[in-house]
C-alpha positions in Angstrom: 38.3 134.0 151.9 37.0 136.6 154.5 35.5 139.5 152.8 34.9 143.1 154.2 31.2 144.2 153.6 32.6 147.4 151.9 33.9 145.2 149.3 30.4 143.7 148.2 29.4 143.8 144.5 26.3 143.0 142.9 26.3 139.1 141.6 29.0 138.2 144.3 28.5 134.8 146.1 28.9 134.8 149.8 28.7 131.8 152.0 26.6 132.5 155.4 25.7 130.2 158.1 22.2 129.9 156.7 23.3 128.9 153.2 24.9 130.1 150.0 23.7 133.5 148.7 24.4 135.8 145.7 24.0 139.6 146.3 21.1 141.2 144.4 21.6 144.6 145.7 23.4 146.4 148.6 23.5 149.8 150.1 25.9 151.3 152.7 24.4 153.5 155.2 25.9 156.0 157.3 23.4 157.5 159.9 24.2 160.6 161.8 24.7 159.1 164.9 25.5 155.0 165.4 27.8 152.8 163.5 27.6 152.4 159.7 25.7 149.5 158.3 25.2 147.6 155.1 21.6 146.8 154.0 21.5 143.9 151.4 19.2 142.0 149.3 20.3 138.3 149.0 19.1 135.4 146.8 19.4 131.9 148.1 21.3 130.0 145.4 19.6 126.8 146.0 16.0 127.8 146.8 16.0 131.2 144.7 14.3 132.9 147.7 15.2 136.6 148.2 16.0 137.8 151.7 16.8 141.0 153.2 19.7 141.0 155.7 21.4 144.0 157.6 25.1 143.7 158.5 27.3 146.1 160.6 29.8 147.5 158.4 32.8 146.0 160.3 31.5 142.5 159.9 33.3 140.1 157.7 31.6 137.5 155.4 33.0 134.5 153.5 33.1 135.0 149.9 32.3 131.8 147.8 34.1 131.0 144.7 31.5 129.3 142.5 33.2 127.3 139.4 31.0 127.8 136.4 31.6 124.9 133.9 30.1 124.7 130.4 29.1 121.0 130.1 27.2 119.0 127.4 24.6 116.6 128.5 25.5 113.0 127.0 22.8 110.6 128.5 20.5 109.6 131.2 21.4 106.3 133.1 18.4 105.7 135.2 18.3 108.8 137.8 21.9 109.7 137.1 22.6 112.2 134.3 26.0 112.0 132.5 27.8 115.4 131.4 31.0 115.9 129.5 33.1 119.2 130.6 33.3 121.1 127.2 36.9 122.2 127.9 38.7 119.1 129.4 36.3 116.3 127.9 36.1 114.8 131.6 32.8 113.2 132.3 30.7 113.8 135.3 27.8 111.7 136.7 25.2 113.7 138.5 22.4 112.7 140.6 19.0 114.0 138.9 17.6 115.4 142.4 20.9 117.8 142.3 19.6 119.3 139.0 16.1 120.2 140.1 13.6 121.1 137.4 16.4 121.6 134.8 16.0 117.9 133.9 12.6 118.4 132.2 14.3 120.8 129.6 17.6 118.8 129.1 17.9 116.3 126.0 20.9 114.8 124.8 23.5 116.9 123.1 22.3 119.9 124.9 24.8 122.3 126.6 24.2 123.6 130.3 26.3 125.7 132.6 26.8 123.9 135.9 27.5 125.8 138.7 29.7 123.9 141.4 30.6 124.9 145.0 33.0 122.6 146.9 32.2 119.9 144.3 28.4 120.1 144.9 26.2 121.5 142.0 24.2 124.6 143.4 22.8 125.7 140.1 22.1 125.0 136.5 22.1 127.7 133.9 20.2 126.6 130.7 19.5 128.9 127.7 16.3 131.2 128.0 14.5 128.7 125.6 14.9 125.2 124.4 13.6 123.2 121.4 11.8 120.0 122.4 9.7 117.5 120.3 6.1 116.7 121.2 5.7 113.3 122.0 1.9 113.0 123.0 -0.8 115.2 122.8 -4.6 114.9 121.8 -5.5 116.0 118.4 -7.0 119.2 117.8 -10.8 119.0 116.8 -11.9 120.5 113.5 -14.1 123.5 114.1 -12.8 123.8 117.7 -11.4 127.5 117.3 -11.8 129.0 120.7 -9.5 132.0 120.7 -6.5 131.1 122.9 -7.6 127.5 123.8 -4.9 125.1 125.2 -4.3 121.5 125.6 -1.7 119.6 127.5 1.2 118.2 125.5 4.0 115.9 126.9 7.5 116.6 125.5 10.2 114.1 124.7 11.7 115.0 128.0 8.5 114.4 130.0 7.7 117.9 130.3 4.0 118.8 130.1 3.0 122.1 128.6 -0.1 123.9 127.7 0.0 124.3 124.0 -2.4 125.9 121.3 -4.9 123.4 119.6 -2.8 123.3 116.3 0.1 121.6 117.9 0.4 117.7 116.9 2.6 115.0 118.1 6.0 115.1 116.3 6.0 119.0 116.2 8.8 120.8 117.5 8.1 123.6 120.1 10.1 126.2 121.9 9.7 126.3 125.7 10.8 129.0 128.1 13.1 127.4 130.6 12.4 129.9 133.3 8.5 129.4 133.4 8.1 126.3 131.5 5.5 127.8 129.1 4.8 127.3 125.3 6.5 130.0 123.4 6.1 129.1 119.8 6.4 126.3 117.1 10.0 125.7 116.0 
């Protein structure tokens, strides 16, 4: 659907020749002489890179309608991930590569919002933090009480997180899905 640049809104998705973008911010500028233009900051949906673009006010862009579906992760089958749509109960098999780094935070039974554009997954919205079990880590040594000391721990999903020395295998920890960092013991 062609859209006039005067109808732009923050958060709107647009399809440009160089990719799919969401509008971070925009500003209509009407200089004293010359034509009006629109200065924008756009975030690439796939790479998350932010770019600045300037358009002439009379230009048209293609609005992208992104379908956001809340889905439950059922199980992993090799490199394939099987999800169930929470509203229709249809199952969807997704290639692990199209999920990106979000696979490190998904465990069976978790919910995620999959953003689809033209049948292709363009983004995965996860909760801000997830609870994961520590599968493997070195034991903290008695007397090793250096303030803020960390050690690597491997979670049930295979994600390696730097945790405090008191965390042991079998403990449940909260991990920030945006940064991949340890937050607290659960």
